[in-house]
C-alpha positions in Angstrom: -1.1 -23.0 8.4 -1.2 -20.0 10.8 0.8 -16.9 10.3 3.5 -17.6 12.9 4.0 -21.2 11.6 4.5 -19.8 8.0 6.9 -17.2 9.3 8.9 -19.8 11.2 9.1 -22.0 8.1 11.1 -19.2 6.5 13.8 -19.1 9.2 16.0 -21.9 7.7 16.2 -20.4 4.2 17.2 -17.0 5.8 19.8 -18.6 8.0 18.3 -17.4 11.2 16.8 -19.0 14.3 14.9 -15.9 15.5 13.4 -12.7 14.1 13.0 -9.2 15.6 10.1 -7.3 14.1 9.7 -3.5 14.5 7.6 -2.7 11.5 4.1 -1.6 12.7 2.3 -3.4 9.9 4.2 -6.6 10.2 3.8 -6.5 14.0 0.0 -6.0 13.6 -0.3 -8.8 10.9 1.4 -11.4 13.1 0.1 -10.4 16.6 -3.0 -8.3 16.2 -1.4 -5.5 18.2 -2.3 -2.1 16.9 -0.1 0.1 19.2 2.3 2.5 17.7 5.4 1.1 19.4 6.7 -2.3 20.3 8.8 -5.2 19.2 8.0 -8.8 18.3 10.7 -11.4 19.0 9.9 -14.8 17.4 11.9 -18.0 17.9 10.9 -21.5 16.9 9.4 -22.1 20.4 8.4 -18.7 21.7 6.6 -15.5 20.5 7.1 -12.4 22.6 5.6 -8.9 22.3 7.8 -6.3 24.1 6.1 -3.0 24.9 6.5 -0.1 27.2 4.1 1.0 30.0 1.7 2.7 27.6 0.8 -0.6 25.9 1.0 -3.4 28.4 -2.7 -3.8 28.9 -3.6 -3.2 25.3 -1.0 -5.8 24.2 -2.5 -8.4 26.6 -6.0 -7.8 25.2 -5.1 -7.8 21.5 -2.4 -10.5 21.4 -3.4 -13.3 23.8 -1.2 -15.8 22.1 2.0 -13.8 22.9 4.1 -13.4 25.9 3.7 -9.7 26.7 6.9 -8.2 28.2 7.1 -4.9 29.9 10.3 -3.1 28.8 12.0 0.1 29.8 14.6 2.2 28.1 16.6 1.6 24.9 16.4 -1.8 23.2 20.1 -2.4 23.8 19.3 -2.6 27.5 16.9 -5.5 27.4 17.3 -7.4 24.2 20.4 -9.4 24.9 19.0 -11.2 28.0 15.8 -12.0 26.2 17.6 -13.4 23.1 19.8 -15.5 25.4 16.8 -16.8 27.2 15.2 -17.8 24.0 18.3 -19.6 22.7 18.7 -17.5 19.6 22.2 -17.5 18.1 21.4 -15.8 14.8 18.9 -13.0 15.1 17.3 -11.7 11.9 16.3 -8.1 11.8 14.1 -6.4 9.1 16.6 -4.6 6.9 13.9 -2.5 5.2 12.4 -1.2 8.5 15.2 -0.6 10.9 17.3 2.6 11.2 21.0 2.7 11.1 21.1 3.9 14.7 19.0 1.0 16.0 21.0 -1.4 13.9 24.3 -0.2 15.4 22.8 -0.4 18.9 21.7 -4.0 18.3 25.2 -4.9 17.0 26.8 -3.4 20.1 24.4 -5.2 22.4 25.2 -8.5 20.6 28.9 -8.1 20.9 28.7 -7.1 24.6 26.5 -10.0 25.5 28.1 -12.8 27.5 25.9 -15.1 25.3 27.1 -13.6 22.1 24.7 -13.7 19.2 24.8 -12.5 15.6 22.6 -9.8 14.0 21.5 -10.9 10.5 19.8 -8.1 8.3 17.2 -9.7 6.0 14.3 -8.6 4.0 11.3 -9.3 6.2 9.7 -12.7 5.5 6.4 -11.3 6.8 5.8 -9.2 3.7 5.4 -12.1 1.2 3.1 -13.7 3.6 1.0 -10.5 3.8 0.7 -10.4 0.0 -1.8 -13.3 -0.1 -4.9 -12.2 1.8 -7.3 -14.4 3.8 -11.1 -14.1 3.7 -11.2 -11.7 6.5 -8.6 -9.4 5.0 -10.3 -9.5 1.6 -13.6 -8.5 3.3 -12.0 -5.5 4.9 -10.3 -4.4 1.7 -13.5 -4.8 -0.2 -15.3 -2.6 2.4 -12.5 0.0 2.1 -13.0 0.0 -1.7 -16.8 0.5 -1.3 -16.2 3.4 1.0 -14.0 5.1 -1.5 -16.5 4.4 -4.3 -19.3 6.0 -2.4 -17.3 9.0 -1.4 -16.2 9.7 -5.0 -19.8 9.4 -6.2 -20.8 12.0 -3.7 -18.0 14.4 -4.6 -18.4 14.4 -8.4 -21.3 16.9 -8.3 -19.1 19.3 -6.4 -16.4 19.5 -9.1 -16.8 22.8 -10.9 -14.9 25.7 -12.2 -13.4 27.9 -9.5 -13.2 25.3 -6.8 -9.6 25.0 -5.6 -7.7 21.7 -5.4 -7.5 22.0 -1.6 -11.2 22.7 -1.3 -12.0 19.6 -3.3 -9.6 17.5 -1.4 -11.1 18.6 1.9 -14.6 17.8 0.8 -13.5 14.4 -0.4 -11.7 13.6 2.9 -14.9 14.7 4.8 -17.0 12.3 2.6 -14.6 9.5 3.2 -14.8 9.9 7.0 -18.6 10.1 6.8 -18.7 6.9 4.9 -16.7 5.1 7.6 -13.1 5.5 6.7 -10.6 5.4 9.5 -7.4 7.4 9.2 -6.7 7.8 5.4 -4.1 5.5 4.0 -2.3 8.4 2.2 -2.6 12.1 1.6 -5.3 12.6 -1.1 -4.1 13.8 -4.5 -6.2 16.4 -6.3 -4.3 17.9 -9.2 -5.6 19.9 -12.1 -4.1 21.3 -15.3 -0.2 21.3 -15.4 -0.2 20.1 -11.7 -1.6 16.7 -12.9 1.6 16.1 -14.7 3.1 15.4 -11.3 2.3 11.8 -10.4 2.4 12.6 -6.6 1.2 16.1 -6.7 -0.3 17.6 -3.6 -3.5 19.8 -3.6 -2.8 23.6 -4.0 -4.8 26.8 -4.0 -5.1 26.6 -7.8 -8.7 26.9 -9.0 -10.0 24.1 -11.3 -10.7 25.3 -14.9 -12.7 23.9 -17.7 -11.0 21.7 -20.3 -8.1 20.6 -18.2 -7.3 17.2 -16.7 -8.3 16.7 -13.0 -6.7 13.8 -11.3 -8.2 12.5 -8.0 -6.1 9.8 -6.3 -7.8 8.6 -3.1 -8.3 5.7 -0.7 -10.1 4.6 2.4 -9.1 2.5 5.4 -11.4 0.0 7.1 -10.4 -2.4 9.9 -6.8 -1.3 9.3 -6.9 -2.3 5.6 -6.6 0.1 2.6 -8.0 0.8 -0.8 -6.4 2.9 -3.6 -8.2 4.4 -6.6 -7.6 7.1 -9.2 -10.0 8.7 -11.6 -9.3 11.6 -14.1 -12.0 14.1 -15.0 -12.5 17.1 -17.3 -15.1 19.8 -17.1 -16.7 19.9 -20.5 -16.0 17.7 -23.5 -12.3 17.8 -23.4 -10.1 18.7 -26.4 -8.6 16.2 -28.9 -5.4 15.7 -26.9 -7.3 15.0 -23.6 -9.6 12.5 -25.3 -6.8 10.7 -27.2 -4.6 10.3 -24.1 -7.6 9.3 -21.9 -8.6 6.6 -24.4 -5.0 5.3 -24.5 -4.8 5.1 -20.7 -8.3 3.6 -20.3 -7.7 1.0 -23.0 -4.4 0.0 -21.4 -5.9 -0.2 -17.9 -9.0 -2.2 -18.8 -6.9 -4.5 -21.0 -4.6 -5.2 -18.1 -7.5 -6.2 -15.9 -8.7 -8.5 -18.6 -5.3 -10.1 -19.3 -3.6 -10.4 -15.9 -3.6 -14.0 -14.6 -2.6 -16.1 -11.6 1.0 -17.2 -12.1 2.0 -14.2 -14.2 5.1 -12.4 -13.2 4.7 -8.8 -12.1 7.2 -7.7 -14.8 5.2 -9.4 -17.5 2.0 -7.7 -16.2 3.8 -4.3 -16.3 5.1 -5.1 -19.8 1.6 -5.7 -21.2 0.5 -2.1 -20.4 3.9 -0.5 -21.2 3.8 -2.0 -24.7 0.3 -0.6 -25.4 1.3 2.9 -24.2 4.6 2.8 -26.1 2.8 1.8 -29.3 0.5 4.8 -28.9 3.6 7.1 -28.8 3.6 7.9 -25.1 6.2 5.4 -23.7 8.5 8.0 -22.3 5.6 9.6 -20.5 4.7 6.5 -18.4 7.6 6.6 -15.9 6.3 4.7 -12.9 5.4 1.0 -12.4 2.0 -0.5 -13.2 1.1 -0.9 -9.6 1.8 -2.1 -6.1 0.4 -4.4 -3.4 -2.4 -3.0 -1.1 -3.3 -4.3 2.4 -2.4 -3.0 5.8 -0.2 -0.5 3.9 -1.2 1.5 0.9 2.0 0.4 -0.8 3.3 -3.1 -0.1 4.5 -6.3 -1.7 4.2 -7.2 -4.6 5.6 -4.5 -6.8 4.5 -4.4 -10.5 7.2 -2.7 -12.6 9.6 -3.3 -15.5 12.2 -5.1 -13.4 9.9 -6.9 -11.0 9.9 -10.7 -10.9 7.3 -11.4 -8.2 4.6 -13.9 -9.2 1.0 -13.0 -8.9 -1.1 -15.5 -7.0 -4.7 -16.2 -6.0 -6.0 -13.7 -3.4 -3.2 -11.2 -3.8 -4.4 -7.6 -3.8 -2.7 -4.9 -5.9 -3.3 -1.8 -8.0 -3.4 -1.4 -11.8 -2.6 2.2 -12.5 -1.1 3.3 -15.9 -0.6 7.0 -16.5 0.6 9.4 -19.1 2.2 12.7 -17.9 3.1 15.7 -20.2 4.9 18.5 -18.4 3.2 21.9 -18.9 -0.1 20.3 -20.0 -1.1 17.7 -17.4 -1.6 14.0 -16.9 -4.1 11.2 -16.9 -4.1 8.2 -14.6 -6.7 5.5 -14.0 -6.3 3.2 -11.1 -8.2 0.3 -9.5 -7.5 -1.9 -6.5 -7.8 -5.5 -7.9 -7.5 -9.0 -6.5 -6.7 -12.3 -8.2 -10.0 -14.4 -7.9 -10.5 -17.6 -9.8 -7.2 -17.1 -11.5 -8.2 -13.7 -13.0 -7.9 -10.1 -12.0 -11.1 -8.7 -10.4 -11.5 -5.0 -9.8 -12.6 -4.2 -6.2 -13.0 -0.5 -6.8 -16.0 0.1 -9.0 -16.5 3.8 -9.4 -17.4 4.7 -13.0 -14.7 5.7 -15.5 -16.9 8.2 -17.5 -14.8 11.3 -17.3 -16.6 14.4 -18.6 -18.4 16.7 -16.2 -21.0 19.3 -17.0 -22.7 21.3 -14.3 -22.3 18.6 -11.7 -23.3 15.7 -13.9 -21.3 13.1 -15.7 -21.7 13.1 -19.5 
């Protein structure tokens, strides 16, 4: 079944007979259009891609199966006539991807239309479709993972005392680009010492010192698709606290990869790891979910967390990234991008997890 057919099959359960899509990633997934602005309008019979002057030619080249419409001005000025022409009475809009201003504008347009229609906010049915990757998508994600692996291998010898977090992040970004990454999927995280206790720290001018945790959270993008990987290092042998916490996180992460299966709920997957970390005495220090989907976006469906009930399925791609964070000391996180292959979790990022550095070598 093609992507548009699968999307249309969701209309009945959502109580709609047409869907307006403004999310860039959902728009690209369904139409192939990579421009930064535009709208998809999908009914059971028609699929339209509405773009302004900048993108008319590009849309025609990238989305040959769509009616390309040249639009001018605010959406409220052209949508009503198009909806009426497509026979849509109940128009779904992506509730997670539309601003309040646009939503209000759409509602006013619907009420003012002579062929009045309803605006129905729904969670986009495109995102569950995107969670299961086809062979082409898996190939691109695998390539993005390989780019990240190679870049990290190149940067490890550069990690030494006195290098600042910002300097290391810049070198890593340069290597990612040299290896073939497109725009990076997210801002790189390089955090050392107490900064590494912040799960989403940003690189600072702090120099890296011996004996402290060094978290590197990075990803690449290839063909529009992302990878996501985290490794934690220490210069020297690391003290007892570092080694103990590192072993807890590594044990939980590798156990999760070994135990996660097709058909398992994302909440159950999260619970496997959370129980291990809790039994080690660090349950309160693992405050985020186990992982998230990866694809056209670095963070997408499914979500792996304590309250998640999504079901893992063959060819889904997601992260497994437990972490322990102690304010004032630092944190340790280990993350791989994985897929479900043959019913089991398979790591696509393969950079080594040996963590101790000494004079540019891994001990």
